[in-house]
C-alpha positions as CSV (number, residue, x, y, z in Angstrom):
1,M,15.8,14.8,-5.2
2,E,17.0,15.0,-1.7
3,Q,15.3,12.3,0.4
4,M,13.6,13.1,3.7
5,K,15.1,11.6,6.8
6,V,12.4,9.4,8.2
7,R,12.1,6.2,10.1
8,F,9.5,3.5,9.5
9,E,8.1,1.5,12.4
10,P,5.0,-0.4,13.4
11,L,2.2,1.7,14.8
12,A,2.5,1.8,18.6
13,G,1.2,4.7,20.5
14,H,1.8,7.3,17.8
15,P,-0.5,10.2,18.0
16,R,-3.1,9.9,15.2
17,E,-5.8,12.4,16.0
18,A,-4.1,15.3,14.1
19,F,-3.3,13.3,11.0
20,S,-4.9,14.9,8.0
21,C,-4.8,13.7,4.4
22,K,-6.7,14.6,1.2
23,Y,-8.8,11.4,1.2
24,R,-11.2,11.4,4.1
25,P,-11.9,7.6,4.3
26,I,-8.2,6.9,4.7
27,Q,-7.8,9.7,7.3
28,G,-10.8,8.3,9.2
29,F,-9.4,4.8,9.1
30,F,-6.0,6.0,10.5
31,R,-7.6,8.0,13.3
32,K,-10.2,5.5,14.4
33,W,-9.4,2.0,13.3
34,A,-5.7,1.7,12.6
35,A,-4.6,0.8,16.1
36,E,-7.4,-1.7,16.6
37,N,-6.6,-3.4,13.3
38,H,-2.9,-3.4,13.9
39,N,-3.2,-4.8,17.4
40,S,-5.6,-7.5,16.3
41,Y,-3.3,-8.4,13.4
42,T,-6.2,-7.8,11.0
43,Q,-3.8,-5.5,9.2
44,R,-0.3,-4.3,10.1
45,V,0.1,-0.5,10.1
46,F,3.5,1.1,9.6
47,V,4.2,4.8,10.2
48,A,6.8,7.2,8.9
49,C,8.1,9.7,11.5
50,A,10.7,12.3,11.4
51,D,13.9,11.3,13.2
52,E,13.3,13.8,16.0
53,N,9.7,12.9,17.0
54,N,6.9,10.4,17.1
55,V,4.3,12.2,15.0
56,P,3.2,10.3,11.9
57,L,4.1,12.0,8.7
58,G,2.5,9.2,6.7
59,F,1.4,5.5,7.0
60,Y,0.4,2.4,5.1
61,S,-1.3,-0.8,6.0
62,L,-0.7,-4.4,4.8
63,T,-2.7,-7.6,5.0
64,L,-3.0,-10.8,3.0
65,M,-5.6,-11.3,0.3
66,T,-6.2,-13.6,-2.6
67,F,-7.8,-12.9,-5.9
68,E,-9.6,-15.0,-8.5
69,A,-8.3,-15.1,-12.1
70,G,-8.4,-11.8,-14.0
71,M,-5.2,-10.0,-13.1
72,N,-3.8,-10.7,-16.6
73,E,-3.2,-13.7,-18.8
74,E,0.3,-14.4,-17.5
75,V,-0.9,-14.6,-13.9
76,D,-4.0,-16.6,-14.8
77,A,-1.7,-19.2,-16.6
78,R,0.7,-19.3,-13.6
79,Y,-2.0,-19.9,-11.0
80,K,-4.4,-21.8,-13.2
81,D,-7.5,-22.7,-11.1
82,R,-6.0,-21.4,-7.8
83,R,-6.5,-18.0,-6.2
84,V,-3.6,-15.6,-6.6
85,P,-1.9,-14.9,-3.2
86,T,-1.0,-11.2,-2.7
87,I,-0.1,-8.8,0.0
88,Y,-2.8,-6.2,0.0
89,M,-2.2,-2.5,0.8
90,G,-5.4,-1.3,2.5
91,A,-4.3,2.3,2.7
92,I,-1.3,4.6,2.2
93,A,-1.2,8.3,2.8
94,R,0.9,11.2,3.9
95,D,-0.2,14.0,6.0
96,K,-1.3,16.9,3.8
97,N,0.8,19.3,5.8
98,V,4.1,17.5,4.9
99,S,5.8,19.6,2.3
100,S,7.9,16.9,0.7
101,S,6.3,15.1,-2.2
102,G,9.0,12.4,-1.8
103,L,7.3,10.9,1.2
104,G,4.9,8.9,-0.9
105,F,7.7,7.3,-2.7
106,L,9.5,6.5,0.6
107,L,6.3,5.0,2.0
108,M,5.8,2.8,-1.1
109,Q,9.5,1.8,-1.1
110,D,9.3,0.7,2.6
111,A,6.1,-1.3,1.9
112,L,7.7,-3.1,-1.0
113,K,10.8,-4.0,1.1
114,R,8.5,-5.5,3.7
115,C,6.6,-7.4,1.0
116,L,9.8,-8.8,-0.5
117,A,10.9,-10.0,3.0
118,V,7.6,-11.8,3.4
119,R,8.0,-13.3,-0.1
120,E,11.3,-15.0,1.1
121,N,9.2,-17.0,3.6
122,V,5.7,-17.2,2.2
123,G,4.4,-17.8,-1.3
124,V,3.0,-14.5,-2.5
125,Y,2.8,-13.1,-6.1
126,A,2.2,-9.4,-5.8
127,L,1.4,-6.3,-3.9
128,S,-2.2,-5.5,-4.6
129,L,-4.4,-2.5,-3.8
130,H,-7.5,-0.6,-4.9
131,A,-6.6,2.9,-6.0
132,A,-8.8,5.7,-4.5
133,N,-9.8,6.8,-8.0
134,G,-8.6,6.9,-11.6
135,K,-6.2,9.8,-11.0
136,V,-4.5,7.9,-8.1
137,A,-4.4,4.8,-10.3
138,D,-2.4,6.8,-12.8
139,I,0.2,7.6,-10.1
140,Y,0.4,3.9,-9.2
141,E,1.0,3.0,-12.8
142,G,4.1,5.3,-12.6
143,Y,5.4,2.9,-9.9
144,G,4.9,-0.1,-12.2
145,F,1.4,-1.2,-11.0
146,Q,-1.0,-2.7,-13.5
147,R,-4.7,-2.5,-13.5
148,F,-6.5,-5.8,-13.4
149,A,-7.1,-6.9,-16.9
150,N,-10.7,-7.8,-16.1
151,G,-11.4,-4.3,-14.9
152,S,-12.1,-5.3,-11.3
153,A,-12.9,-2.4,-9.0
154,H,-14.6,-1.5,-5.8
155,Q,-16.7,1.5,-5.2
156,D,-16.2,3.8,-2.2
157,G,-19.1,5.1,-0.1
158,E,-19.6,7.9,-2.6
159,G,-19.7,5.7,-5.7
160,T,-16.2,6.5,-6.9
161,E,-14.6,3.6,-8.8
162,M,-11.5,2.3,-7.1
163,P,-9.6,0.2,-9.7
164,A,-7.9,-3.0,-8.5
165,M,-4.2,-2.9,-9.2
166,F,-1.1,-5.1,-8.6
167,L,2.7,-5.0,-8.8
168,A,4.4,-8.4,-9.3
169,L,7.0,-8.8,-6.6
170,D,9.4,-10.2,-9.1
171,A,9.3,-6.8,-10.8
172,A,9.8,-5.0,-7.5
173,A,12.8,-7.2,-6.6
174,A,14.3,-6.5,-10.0
175,A,13.9,-2.8,-9.5
176,F,15.6,-2.9,-6.1
177,A,18.4,-5.0,-7.6
178,E,19.0,-2.2,-10.2
179,E,19.5,0.5,-7.5
């Protein structure tokens, strides 16, 4: 697959009002709250833009989060009675008008590289997220994410189950080393 030529950068004055994706809550977040959250360091938001312009083709957001036991037995044993430190991906999306399906992969790859850089300086176990639904969770499993063994999930405003998932950063580092 020929990779798109995009650059990734922190959100800073990129036009967001025309961004349109399949999942309305993520679209609304990006249009209305992404800049405020990014500027207040509540989350950090990164955008993918084509080399020739400043229009976001896609974005993702990262913050820190800890979880109680329940990811899986290995993690529970490693962290015993402590909370598990993770980098949490609050949102990831590509504009639905972008014709390349490879952009999602590039967004995830850039996010993982940033997570691995953080891991070099801060103790963190995994990249975690809540998938928008079961179908999206299946896509994340293709990237190596695992669902929490305890079945942890959030519900969105419409009652859709959003499974909790994680990817151990050791596994991400190993995958990048193989490339």
